[in-house]
N, C-alpha and C positions, 0 to 999 in steps of 0.2 A: 301551659302555652309555650314556655321556653323550650320544653322537650319537643314540642311540635315544630317550633321554628328551627331546631337543631337537627331534625330528622333529615337523613340523606336524600330520601325521595322528594322531600319538600324543596330542598335546595336545587336538586336537578330540575324539578318542575318549574321553579322560578326562573332558572337560567334559560330553559327552553322558551318560556313565555316572554322573557326579556328579548331573546334573539328574534323571536317571531315578531315582536313589536317593532324592533329595529328594522327588520326586513320590510314590514308594512310601511313604516314611516319613511324608509328610504325611497319608496316608490312615489311618495307625494312630492310634487315639485316645491322647491324652496324649503324642504324639511331640514332642520339642523342636523339630522342624522348624517346627511351627505357630507357636511363639513367635518364631522367626527370620523367618518369612514375614510376620508382622503388620506390622512397620515397613516392609518392602518394599512390601507391599500398600497401606499408608497413603501411601507416597511415590508409588506408581504410580496411586493412585485418581484424582487430578485428571487425569492423562494419559488414563486409561481413560474418564473422564467426558467429557473434551473430544472424544476420538475418537468416542465413542458419540453425543454431541450433533451433532457434525459430520456423522456418517453419517445421523442422523435429519433434519438440515436439508437435506442433499443429497437425501435420499429424498423429503422433503416438497416441495422445490422441483421435483423431476422429476415428482412426482405432480400438482402444481399446473399445471406446464407442459403435461403430457399432457391433464389435465382441461380446461384452458383451450382447447387446440386442439380437443378434442372438442366443447366448448360452442360455440366459434366456428363449427365446421362445422355443428353442429345448428342454430344461429341462422340460418346462411346457407340451409340447407335449409328452415327454417320461413319465412324471408322469401320464398324462391322459391315456396313453397307458397301463402303469403298473396297474392303477386302473381298467381299463377295463379287463385286463387279470386276475387280482385278482377276480373280480366279476364273470367272466366266470368260473374260477377255482372253486369258491365257489358254483356256480350253478351246475357245473359238479359233485362236491363232493356230494351235496345234492341229485342230480339226481341218483348218484351211490348208495347212502345210501337207497333211496326210492326203487330203483330197487332191491337191495338185500332184503329189507323188503318184497316187493311184490313177489319176487322169493321164499322166505322162506314161504310165505303164502300158497304155493301149498300143504304143508303138512296138512293144515286144511282139504282140500278136500280128501286127502288120509286117514286121521283119521276118518272123518265123511263122508263116501262115499254115504250115502243116502240123502245128503243135497247139494243144489246148493249154491255156495259161491259168493256173490256180494261185490266187493270192493267199498269203498266210502271214500271221504275226509271229514274231520270235517270242517264244515262251520262256526259255531258259537263257540266262546270261551269266555264265560262271566266270571265275577269275581268269581261267585259261580258256576263255570261250573260243578262241581261234583254234585251239588244239584238241578240244573235246567235242564229242558229238553234241549237236545243237538240236533242241526240240522246237518244232514249229506247230502252230495251231491249225493244221489241215491234215485230215486223215481219210480213212476209207469212206466215212459218211459224207465227205466233201467231194469224193470222186478220185482221191489220190490212192489208188489201189496198186500195190506192188506185188507182182508175181515173183516166184523164185528165180533168181538169176538176173532180175531186172534192176534198173536204177534210173533215176530221173535227174536231169540237170536242175540246179537251183541258181537263180540270178537275182540281182537287186533291181531297183526301179530303172537304173541306167543300163540294164542288160549286162552288167559286169558279173563274171562268174563268182559265185559264193561257195558252191560245193555240189553235192549230189545226195539224193534221198537214198538211204540204205535200209530203212525199216519203216513200216507204217502200222498204225493202230487205228482204232475206231475213230478217235477224235484228234489225233496228232501224229506226227511223223518225226523221224530222226534224220538229221542231215550230217554228212561227213564234210567238214569244211576244207577249204583248199590247202591250208597250212598243215593239216594233219598228215603225219608220216605215212598213213595208209592210203592217201589220196594220190592219184596220178591221172594225167589227161594228156592226150596227144594234141600238140599245138604247132603253130608256125608263126613266122613273122608276118605282120600285116602288110604284106607286099605281094605283088603278082609273081606267081610261079616260085614261091619260096618253099624251101625244103621243110619237112616236118621235124619236130623235136619233141622231147618229153618234159613236161613240167610236173614236179612231184613235191610233196611235203618232205622236209628233212629235219631230223631231230636237232641237228646242230645249228640250223638257221631259223627255226620257228620262233625262238625267243626274240629275234630281231624283226619278226614279221616278214620273212623272206622265204621264197621257194627255191628249190634246186632245178636247174635246167640241164638236161643231159641228152645223149643221143643226137648231138648237134652235127649236122653234115659239115664236112671239111670245107665245102664251098660256101657255106652260109656266112654271110657278112653281118654277124651280130655285133652290136656296139651298145654302150649305155644309152638309154633313151629309146631303144627299139621297142615298138609296141608288139605284144604277143596276143594272138587270138587262137581259138580252138580251130583245129584243122578239119574236123569232121571224120577223121579216120577212126574206125572201131565201131561206129554206129550208135554210141551212147550220146555224145555231145554233137549238136549240129555245128556246121562250120560257121565261123565268124563271131563267136561270143568273145568279147574283150576279156582278157585274163589279167594282164598287168604290163609292166614295163621293165626292160632289162636294166639292172643296176650296175652289174660288173661282169666282165668276161675273163675267164682264166684259160689262156691258150698256151700256157707253158709246156704242155704236152700236146703236140699237134694231133696225136692219135686219140686223145681223150679230152676234147675241149668241153669245158663246163661253164655255166653262168649262173648268176643269181637274179631272181625276179621279185619285184614288189607287186603284190596283187592290187588291183584297183579297188575292190570291194573292202569296206571296213565295217565289220560286223558290229563293232562298238557303237557305231552311229546309225545302225539300221533298226527299224521297227517292223518293216514288212519285207518279205521276200516273195519270189514267184517260182512256182514249180512248173517245169515245162514237160508236158506229157504228150508224146507223139500220138497221132491218130491211130486207129486200130491197125490199119495196114502197115503203118510205120513200125508199130509195136511188134507185129508178127514177123516182119523182116528182121528187126533187131534181135528178136528171140532166136530166129533161125541162125543168124550170124554167131550169136553167143553159144549156141549148141555146137556149131561146127568147130569153133576155136575161141579161146579167150582173147579178146582184143588187147592190144598193148597199152591202151590209155585208160584202163580201169582195173580195179582189183578183182581177182578171181573169186568165185563163190565161197571157196574155203577161207580165203583171206577176209572176205566180208563177214563170215561167221565169227572169225576171231575178233574183228573190230567190234561187232555187235556185242559179243560176250564181254569184251573189255569195257564197252560203254555201259553195259548193264551193271 
């Protein structure tokens, strides 16, 4: 019997039965177990409060952690969305600017009604872009077809002279810019009955973004600030294309007055240019003039070949 009473399972069973009896008696109103339970509950109350608060703290920490991760992810998504919207806004602004530029280009056709105008984007921008041949995105497939001995004026959206086409391919063309030492154009002051002069690229001036002005008539009253436009002599460039403004005049030798000119067009800021191709009758006339004699305002075919070979 003593061994039975000392058995572990018996002790456990008795403890469980005792606890069950206490629980049942505690449910009975007026039971003495309630009075016994009060001091125990009072002693265990701080422990229960600590456990409850610890559980709430852990729960709050976990909730804050998960909420923080969700907020961080949401912020990242919002930042990505804002970046996309900014990019789209920038693209739309650029598209709007280019649309306005192209819309403004219609006045080129109005001013030079005997020319077809072909828009093209600049494809190559080299470090010495003003001085090297420039490649544009318009070629024979776009209608820019260049016969031997021909050349076409190239202007910007404000009709300022940029250069001239010297070679065409299927999808692109090469343009000789105004500052290139192989470029020359017959010009005049933008005044009534002004004498013609020659604007050309110069190796010593191109680093400063300037052109040389020569063949100045002794009666020409050139001064800094004088606007220079094409004269129309030679048949390649029509009369009246803005070229640039006189920067300085050297009249130390009255028999050889020279000047420097700053072009209006700035290729570094350009995205689009416009090729001016005369109508068929105009082209035939220009070709006839070129066959008769090489005009003073453009490079001869042999010189063009040298420029093209240098560009290649």
